[in-house]
N, C-alpha and C positions, 0 to 999 in steps of 0.2 A: 674694433672696438666701435660702440656703437651709442647715438643719441637716445635719449626719452622722445624724443619728436622725429625719430628715424620709424618709416612704415614696416613693422614685422613682417619677415618672410613668408612668403606663400608657403611655404611646406608646412607650417604651425595652421594653414587654415584650412587643408585638404579635406576631404570627407572622410579616407582611409586614414590622416593622422586623427581625426577629432575624436572618432570612434574609438581608435587604439588609445586613444589617452583617457575617455570613460573605462571606457576597460579594466586598464592598468588600473585606474587609482580607484575602480569597485575592488580588483582583488587586493591589492594593500590596504585599503580601508578595511578589509571584514580583515584581514588576519592580525591588523592594530585592533579592529573590535575584540575579537577572540582571544585576543592577548591581556589586552588590559579589563575584559570583563568581570573576570572574577576578582578584581579590587571594588568592585559598587556593590557587592552583596548587601541585598537589604533594599535597591534602590530599583526601579524600572528599568535600567539599562546595564543588563545582567540576566545570567541563564540559570536563576536559581528556580524558576516553577515555568510553567505552559504559558503563564497570562505575559510575566514579563519578558520571555523570549519570544512570544508574536508580537508584541509592543515592537520591541528591541528591530526584529526582521522586518516590522514596517517604516519603523524608523529609518531603517539602513534603505530600503525601497525607495521610501518619498525621497528619501536624498542624491538618490541615484538616478531618479527622475527628475530632479532638482537640475543636476549639474549633466545630464543627458540634453535638458529644452534648453539651456543655458549653451551648450555645445552648438545646438541646432540653430541659436539665434545669429551665435557668431558666425556660422557657415552663410547662412542666410546674408549676414550683411558684412562677406570677407570681401566686397568691393568696395567698400565705403573707408580704405584708407585707415584702417586700425593703427595706430601707434604704439611703440613699446610702452608709452605710459598709459593711454587707453589699457591695453592689455593686460598688465599691473592690477590695474584698477578692476578690470572686470572681474581677474581671479581672485581679488579681493572681495568683491561684492559678492561673490557665490561662498568664502570662507565666513564671511560674515551673516547670508543666510541659512547656512548649515548651522552656526552657533546659536543663530535665535531661535531655530527651530528645536535643537535641542531645550535652550533656556524655556522656552514655553511648554513645552512638553512636561519638564519637571515642574514645571508650575503648576501647571493643569492635573498633574498625578493623582493628586487625592478625589481630584472629581469624577475619574476614569476608574477608581479601585485600584488604584495602585501609589504603592508607600510614598509618602511625603520626604521631599529633600527638607533636610535642617540647615543646607547652606542656604544665603541670600540670593536672589536673581541676580545682583550684580557679580558677586565672585562666581555664579554657576555660568554666567555667558563668560567671564575674563577665563576662566580653565576650559569652556568648550571653545573659546576661541584659539585657544595655544592647542589642546588638541585635535581641532581640526586643520589647524593650519600643517602641524607636522603628518597628517594622513593625506593630505589633500596637495598639501604644498611639496611633498617632496618626489611624490610620484608623477606629478608636472615638470616640477624640475629635471628630473631622472629622464623622461622620457620626452622632453623636450631638447634634452641634449642629445639624447639617443636620433633623434630625426634629424639634429644639424650634423650632425658626424655622416650620418647615412647621407644627407642634399650634399654634403660637399667632397663626401669619398666619390660619389655616382658623377659627378662633373668632374673631379680631379681625374679620375683614370678613363676620360674621356677625352682630354686635350691631350693634345697631341703637337712638340713641336719638332721636326724631323727635316732628314734630309729632303731636298727634291731628286724626284729618282726620273732622268731626261736622257735624251741621246743631244741633246746642243749643248753649246758650250755654257758652261756655268757662270755668273758673272758673280761680282763680291757679293752683293745685296740680294742674292736670287738662292745661296746656297741654303736657304733655311726656309722651312715652309712650317705656317701657323695653321690650324688646322681645328675648327670647332666642331662638337657634335651636341646634342640634345642628352637629354639626360634617358632618351629611349634608345637611345646608339646611332642613331643616326645623323647622318652630316650632314652639318649647317654651312656652314662657310668654312673652303679651305683657299687662301693665298698665301701669296711670297710675301717676307719682310718690306720691298720695298712698296708692297702697295697699300701697308697699312699704315695709318696716321695715328691714329690714337683710338682710345676707346672709353667710353664714357658712363657712369654709373645713371641709374636711372629707378631708384627705387631696388627692386628685388632683380631688374633685367640690368642686362649692359647695353649701348648702344654702338657698333665697332662703324668707325668712319674710315671708308678706303675708296679708294680709286680703280674703276674699271678699266676696260681695255682702253678706251676711246680717251681716259685719265679722267672723265668728271666724277666727281665726289660723290660716293654712295654712304648709308647707313645701313644696317642690318640691327635687327635686335633681338636679344638671345636671352634667356632666361637664367642668369648664374649671378655670382656676385663679382664684385671687381676684384676683391681679395685673393679670390680663386683664381683667377687669371694670374693675377701678379705673380702667386706660387707657384703656379705650373708653370710659367715660361720666366723662371726667374734667371735661365740664363739666354735669356735673349736680347732684343735693344729696347723691349718695353720698358719704359721707368715708369715707376710712381712718384706723382709729383704732387697728388692733393688727394682728398678725400672721396674725390666724385671723377679723378682724371689717372688714365695710363698713356702717355706718349710715347711715341716711334723716336728715339734720340736724333736715329736718321733725317728724319723730316724734320727737326726744329733747324731754321734759318737766323734767328734771333734771341738771344738770349740776354733780356732789358731790365735794369732796376729802376723800378717807380717808386714813388713814395711812398704804398701798400704794400712792397712788396717786388718782387720778382715773378718775370712774366715769359711765356716762352711764345715764340711767334712759329708757324708749320710756314712751308714754302707751297702752302696750298690757298686758293683764293676765296673769299669770303668766308673765313676761319678765325671767328675770335682770336685772341692771345687768351693764351689755358695757363690760371694763376700758378705759382709754385706756393705753398701753405709752407709756412714755420716747419711742421713737422717732417719737413720731407727736404727742407731748403740746403741742409749741410749734405745729405746722399745727392741729390740733382746736381751741384756744382761741383760735386769732387769726382761723376760722370763725366759732366765735361772737361775737367782740368784733367781727365785721364787721357782725353782722344787723342 
């Protein structure tokens, strides 16, 4: 689940993803145009003759250029913390721009030597808005879902929660090792459960807080969603207690009830108490009761 104020995932703003979005949208909309053009016989938006076909092709190329420019601007501004709300408004602006372009061409058709439309401009714009929403919105949704699944699978298949291979005596906290990789398959962080304290969400990244060999608290940042780690290590002692936090239940020193809810205090100096949100309260309390 996401909030409109949350930053959109980075995988939607990559150069490859943006190019693929434009190309897929171009192909999808071309199919839509070929399917519906025969319903517009007698207007400029048809394949009735060479002139109408040429104008329709020009309109298609112009729309494609408009979308390409829009995606280019989005790529340039990818580091400006684009939120889900901002992304949705950006897509709506693209749809409105294409609909306005179609309406403008339809109104100007007689001066271009093309058949005039008997439909009022307001109605033309409303119909164009609906058609463009389908022709552009559907491929945006489909390819967005594809990249979301691809990103999740790439990360989840690289997560590893396995037994430690060693010739030393294995303690109760050392039986499992948590290993995190990047999407290229390069190992980034591997540590035993007793070293891991908590994991904190930071937009499209996570901060892994752990202790090193000297016992000092360290932080490691990894490009991944907290939900992905939660699902990958469902059988571990990592417990989701908040939208922004996963904690190692074995590192909890105090569970306290305050006026604004429950808090977890870890046995690490300098770490602020971690809140338990209402969403995860019951699950966390049940985990404590079962210990």
